[in-house]
C-alpha positions as CSV (number, residue, x, y, z in Angstrom):
1,M,-6.9,10.3,-15.5
2,K,-3.4,10.5,-15.8
3,S,-1.5,7.1,-14.5
4,V,2.0,7.2,-13.2
5,I,2.6,3.5,-13.4
6,V,1.0,0.9,-15.9
7,G,2.0,-3.1,-15.9
8,K,0.3,-5.0,-18.6
9,N,0.9,-8.9,-18.3
10,I,3.1,-9.0,-15.1
11,T,3.1,-12.5,-14.2
12,K,5.5,-14.6,-12.1
13,K,5.5,-18.0,-11.2
14,Y,6.3,-20.1,-8.3
15,K,6.4,-23.9,-7.7
16,D,2.7,-23.3,-5.6
17,F,1.6,-19.6,-6.7
18,K,1.8,-17.6,-9.6
19,L,1.2,-13.9,-9.8
20,D,-1.0,-13.2,-12.7
21,V,-1.9,-9.2,-13.3
22,P,-3.4,-8.8,-16.9
23,E,-3.6,-4.8,-15.9
24,I,-2.5,-2.5,-13.3
25,E,-2.7,0.9,-13.2
26,I,-1.6,3.7,-10.6
27,P,-3.3,7.0,-10.7
28,E,-1.0,9.9,-10.5
29,G,-1.4,12.3,-7.5
30,F,-2.8,10.0,-5.2
31,A,-2.3,7.6,-2.3
32,T,-3.0,4.2,-3.8
33,A,-2.8,0.8,-1.2
34,L,-2.4,-2.5,-2.4
35,I,-4.4,-4.6,0.3
36,G,-4.6,-8.3,0.6
37,E,-3.9,-11.2,3.2
38,N,-0.6,-13.0,3.6
39,G,0.4,-14.6,0.3
40,A,-1.8,-13.0,-2.0
41,G,1.4,-11.4,-4.0
42,K,1.6,-8.0,-3.2
43,T,5.1,-8.1,-2.1
44,T,5.8,-10.0,-5.5
45,L,3.9,-7.6,-7.3
46,L,5.8,-4.2,-5.8
47,N,9.4,-6.3,-6.0
48,A,8.6,-6.7,-9.7
49,L,7.5,-3.3,-10.2
50,A,10.4,-1.4,-8.1
51,G,12.8,-3.7,-10.2
52,I,14.1,-5.1,-6.8
53,R,13.4,-8.6,-9.4
54,L,13.4,-9.0,-12.5
55,D,12.5,-12.7,-13.1
56,Y,9.2,-11.5,-14.1
57,K,7.0,-11.7,-17.7
58,G,5.2,-8.3,-18.7
59,E,6.1,-4.4,-19.2
60,F,5.8,-1.6,-17.0
61,T,5.3,1.6,-18.1
62,F,6.5,4.7,-15.4
63,F,5.4,8.4,-16.1
64,E,3.7,7.5,-19.3
65,Q,7.0,7.4,-21.2
66,F,9.3,5.2,-19.7
67,N,9.6,1.5,-19.5
68,D,11.2,-1.2,-17.0
69,K,14.7,-0.7,-19.1
70,D,14.6,2.9,-18.7
71,R,14.3,2.5,-14.7
72,E,17.0,-0.2,-14.2
73,N,19.4,1.8,-16.7
74,S,18.3,5.7,-16.7
75,P,19.0,7.7,-13.4
76,E,16.5,10.1,-14.5
77,V,13.8,7.4,-13.6
78,R,15.7,6.3,-11.0
79,E,15.9,9.6,-9.3
80,R,12.2,10.1,-9.1
81,I,11.3,7.2,-7.4
82,G,11.9,6.0,-3.9
83,Y,11.6,2.6,-2.4
84,T,11.3,1.2,1.1
85,G,10.7,-2.2,1.7
86,T,9.9,-5.0,4.0
87,E,13.9,-6.6,4.0
88,N,16.4,-5.0,4.4
89,Y,16.6,-2.4,1.4
90,F,20.4,-1.0,3.1
91,L,22.7,-3.8,4.1
92,P,23.0,-4.7,7.6
93,H,26.5,-3.5,8.9
94,W,26.3,0.1,7.2
95,T,26.4,2.6,9.4
96,V,24.2,5.9,9.3
97,D,26.9,7.8,8.1
98,Q,27.6,5.2,5.3
99,I,24.1,5.3,4.5
100,R,24.1,9.4,4.0
101,E,27.5,9.0,1.9
102,I,25.9,6.3,-0.1
103,Q,22.9,7.8,-1.1
104,K,25.2,11.3,-1.9
105,L,27.2,9.2,-4.4
106,I,23.7,7.5,-5.9
107,F,21.0,10.2,-6.2
108,S,22.4,13.7,-7.0
109,K,18.6,14.6,-5.9
110,Y,19.5,14.1,-2.5
111,D,19.3,16.4,0.5
112,D,21.6,15.6,3.5
113,K,20.3,18.5,4.9
114,E,17.1,17.1,4.4
115,F,18.1,13.9,6.0
116,L,19.6,15.1,9.4
117,R,16.1,16.9,10.1
118,R,14.1,13.6,9.0
119,Y,15.9,11.8,11.3
120,D,15.4,14.5,14.0
121,E,11.7,14.7,13.3
122,L,11.0,11.0,13.6
123,A,13.3,10.4,16.4
124,I,15.7,7.4,14.8
125,S,17.8,8.0,17.9
126,A,16.8,7.2,21.4
127,S,18.9,9.0,23.1
128,G,17.8,12.4,20.9
129,R,21.3,12.3,19.6
130,Y,22.7,11.4,15.8
131,A,24.4,7.9,16.2
132,G,26.4,8.1,12.7
133,N,28.8,4.9,13.3
134,K,25.3,2.6,14.2
135,K,24.8,0.5,11.9
136,F,21.6,-0.8,10.5
137,S,21.4,-4.5,11.2
138,S,21.6,-3.0,14.9
139,F,17.9,-1.3,15.1
140,S,15.0,-2.6,15.5
141,D,12.2,-3.5,12.7
142,G,10.8,-0.1,13.5
143,T,13.4,2.3,13.7
144,K,14.9,0.8,10.3
145,T,11.7,1.6,8.5
146,K,11.5,5.0,9.6
147,L,15.4,5.2,9.0
148,M,14.4,4.1,5.5
149,L,11.7,6.8,5.4
150,A,13.8,9.8,6.3
151,S,16.1,8.8,3.1
152,I,13.3,8.5,0.2
153,L,12.0,11.7,2.0
154,A,15.1,13.6,1.9
155,R,15.2,12.9,-1.9
156,D,13.3,15.2,-4.6
157,T,11.1,12.2,-6.0
158,D,7.8,12.0,-7.9
159,L,7.1,8.4,-6.5
160,L,7.0,6.7,-3.5
161,I,7.0,2.5,-3.4
162,M,6.5,1.2,0.2
163,D,6.0,-2.6,1.3
164,E,4.1,-2.4,4.5
165,P,5.7,0.4,6.0
166,A,3.0,0.8,8.7
167,S,3.6,-2.8,9.6
168,P,6.5,-2.7,12.1
169,L,5.4,0.7,13.4
170,D,3.7,1.6,17.0
171,P,0.0,3.5,16.8
172,L,1.9,6.6,17.1
173,M,4.5,6.7,14.5
174,R,1.3,5.1,12.1
175,D,-0.5,8.1,12.5
176,K,3.0,9.9,11.4
177,L,3.6,7.9,8.8
178,C,0.1,9.0,7.2
179,E,1.0,12.6,7.9
180,L,3.9,12.4,5.5
181,I,2.1,10.8,2.9
182,S,-0.4,13.1,2.7
183,D,2.5,15.5,3.3
184,Y,4.2,14.5,0.4
185,I,1.6,14.3,-1.7
186,S,0.3,17.8,-1.5
187,S,3.7,19.4,-1.8
188,K,4.1,18.7,-5.3
189,E,1.9,18.1,-8.1
190,G,1.8,14.9,-9.4
191,R,3.6,13.0,-6.6
192,T,2.2,10.1,-5.8
193,V,2.5,7.2,-3.0
194,F,1.8,2.8,-3.4
195,F,2.0,1.4,-0.6
196,S,0.6,-1.9,0.5
197,T,-0.8,-2.5,4.2
198,H,-2.2,-5.0,6.2
199,N,-3.6,-2.0,8.7
200,I,-6.5,-1.0,6.7
201,S,-7.8,0.9,9.2
202,D,-4.6,2.9,10.2
203,M,-3.9,3.8,6.6
204,E,-7.6,4.2,5.8
205,N,-7.8,8.1,6.4
206,V,-4.7,8.8,3.4
207,T,-5.9,5.8,0.7
208,D,-7.5,7.6,-2.1
209,Y,-7.5,4.8,-4.4
210,A,-7.7,0.9,-3.5
211,I,-6.6,-2.6,-5.1
212,I,-7.2,-5.7,-3.2
213,M,-5.6,-9.0,-4.6
214,E,-6.2,-12.3,-3.8
215,H,-4.3,-15.6,-4.9
216,G,-2.0,-13.2,-6.9
217,E,-4.8,-11.7,-9.0
218,I,-6.3,-8.3,-8.5
219,V,-9.8,-8.9,-7.7
220,E,-11.1,-5.5,-7.0
221,R,-10.2,-1.5,-7.5
222,G,-11.5,1.7,-7.2
223,F,-11.3,4.9,-5.8
224,V,-11.9,4.6,-2.5
225,E,-15.2,6.7,-2.5
226,D,-16.7,4.9,-5.2
227,L,-16.0,1.6,-3.5
228,K,-18.4,3.2,-0.7
229,E,-21.1,3.4,-2.7
230,K,-20.7,-0.1,-4.6
231,Y,-20.7,-1.9,-1.2
232,L,-22.9,-0.8,1.6
233,L,-23.1,-2.0,5.1
234,V,-26.7,-3.8,5.9
235,K,-28.1,-4.3,9.4
236,G,-31.0,-6.3,10.3
237,E,-33.5,-7.9,12.1
238,P,-33.1,-11.8,12.9
239,E,-36.3,-12.8,11.4
240,D,-35.1,-12.1,7.9
241,A,-31.0,-13.3,8.2
242,D,-32.2,-16.2,6.3
243,A,-33.4,-14.5,3.4
244,A,-30.8,-12.1,3.4
245,K,-28.0,-14.4,3.3
246,K,-28.8,-15.4,-0.1
247,I,-28.6,-12.0,-1.4
248,L,-25.6,-10.0,0.5
249,Y,-22.1,-10.2,-0.8
250,T,-21.1,-11.4,3.1
251,F,-22.8,-12.3,6.0
252,S,-22.7,-12.6,9.9
253,N,-25.5,-13.0,12.5
254,S,-26.2,-13.5,16.1
255,K,-29.0,-13.4,18.2
256,Y,-29.5,-9.8,17.7
257,G,-29.5,-9.7,14.3
258,F,-27.3,-9.9,11.1
259,E,-25.1,-7.7,9.0
260,G,-23.2,-7.6,6.0
261,I,-22.1,-6.0,3.0
262,C,-24.1,-5.7,0.1
263,L,-23.9,-4.7,-3.4
264,A,-25.7,-1.9,-3.7
265,E,-26.9,-3.0,-7.6
266,D,-28.5,-6.0,-5.2
267,L,-29.9,-3.7,-2.6
268,D,-33.7,-3.6,-3.9
269,K,-33.5,-7.3,-3.7
270,L,-34.1,-6.8,0.2
271,A,-37.4,-4.7,-0.1
272,G,-39.4,-5.3,2.7
273,M,-37.6,-6.5,4.9
274,D,-37.0,-3.9,8.2
275,I,-32.8,-3.5,7.4
276,T,-30.6,0.1,7.9
277,T,-28.1,0.9,5.5
278,E,-24.7,2.6,6.4
279,T,-21.6,4.1,5.0
280,A,-19.0,1.2,5.1
281,S,-15.8,1.8,5.9
282,L,-12.6,0.8,3.3
283,F,-11.7,-2.1,6.4
284,Q,-15.0,-4.0,6.1
285,I,-14.9,-3.3,2.1
286,S,-12.1,-4.6,2.1
287,V,-12.1,-7.7,4.4
288,A,-15.7,-8.6,3.0
289,I,-14.0,-8.8,-0.3
290,M,-11.0,-10.8,0.9
291,K,-13.4,-13.2,2.5
292,K,-15.4,-13.6,-0.5
293,N,-12.2,-14.3,-2.7
294,S,-10.2,-16.1,0.6
295,R,-9.4,-19.9,0.6
296,I,-9.6,-19.5,4.7
297,K,-12.9,-20.6,5.4
């Protein structure tokens, strides 16, 4: 498996938090989701990876040949990476026209006609008419995200890094976002998307690989289909609840019975109980792993 990004010994210390990632790899040609509760370290990791902040320790390798310094100093590397963030990627006072002009100056592979096509496709203007004089700060959070998406999709890149792109979007636009990610990956061999998300269910159908974080550390990772073989959803009768609770990875109970996530390797320990097993969703697996590692009781 080729990796579009490899990180080694990535650390960043705050007063009451530490990002500590000994190793991370993002597989080339897939959509990878970075999952975790608030404060898990997702944005800190993505900001370090994208070069938004440089006060971290460790080293990233991009496209199996470039390092962090190349990302900062080499136009070739910058051209190949697109980024959207939760904070204003464009300055608040920039107008749409200025955003277009600045991208023409910075990126040689920016296609202004493609930007205008995306502008219409994503209905960035509520009136349906192009609003070149409108300032970035005047848009809603969802429309700001759509404008950032139009901008990075107007460039010929190989990697998109997106911090919570679905968070400010309505359900229809989240569905469109999944379509955009899928089309981007399939349009050119090796294209890769790495995004963080709270909206696991909405983004599950486009996620190939998942990385789950808690307390600044990676607690699980893998291709989604492999995770669905490793973790199973188990349901059983009330009389077996006490015994099953000792075995299941996570557990919930009611008068109608119990259910929880079970490691596939522990399934034989439930022998003799009246249970059923189902394939768990990525949402169910992620929540179970976060519960297991969370400080929330």
